[in-house]
N, C-alpha and C positions, 0 to 999 in steps of 0.2 A: 452318359449321364454325369460323369465326373467333370467333363468339359463345361457343361451347362452350369454346374454348381460353381466352378472356378470363375466363369464369366459373371455369374450373379454376385459372387463375393467381390470380384474386382469392381463391378458396377456400384455395389454398395459402398465400398471403400472410397471410390471416386466421388460419389455424391456426398459422403460424410466429409471428405476433405474440402469439397467446395463449400459445404455448409459452414464448416469451421472457419474457412477463409473469410466468408462473409461476416461471421460473428466477430472475428478478430478485427476486421476492417471497421465494423461498427463501434467496437470498444475503443479502437484507436482514435476514431473521430470524437467520441465522447471524452476521452482523456485529453485530447488537444483542446477541446472546448473548455473543459474544467481548468486546464493549465492556463489558458488565456484569461479566464476569469480571475485566477489567483494573481497573475501578473498585473492585471489592471488594478487589483485591490492590494497591491504589495505593501503599502504603508501600514494598512491594518493588519496584514498577516505578520509583518515584521514585528509590530508591537505585541501581537499575541504570542509570538515565539519568544520574545524577550521576557515577557511576563511568565511564560511557562518555564523558561530557564531560571528566572529568579526564584520561582516557587521551588523548582527542583534543587537548586543550590541551597536555598534556605532550609529545605527539608534535610539535606545532607549535613548542613552545619548543625542543625538541631540534634540529629542522631549522633554525630561525632561529639557534640557537647554533652549529650546524655551519657555517653560512654565515659567521658572524662570525669563527670560528676560521680559516676558509679565507682570509678577507680579511687577517687578521693575519699569516698565514704568508707572504703575498706581499709 
């Protein structure tokens, strides 16, 4: 009985591994497709990233400026 259970467990693990392999393959293909789309639209993406960086650095400047003004008030 223990041998049958061991075989069943092994079979289940093998099927699970095969299923995970198929899922990983599918996700990999989706990622490659999405990456290809981003590369094709690179000028737009680069502009969006630059804008995000500008927003980020602008927010940092404002917060550092706010700290300076707080120090000046004291």
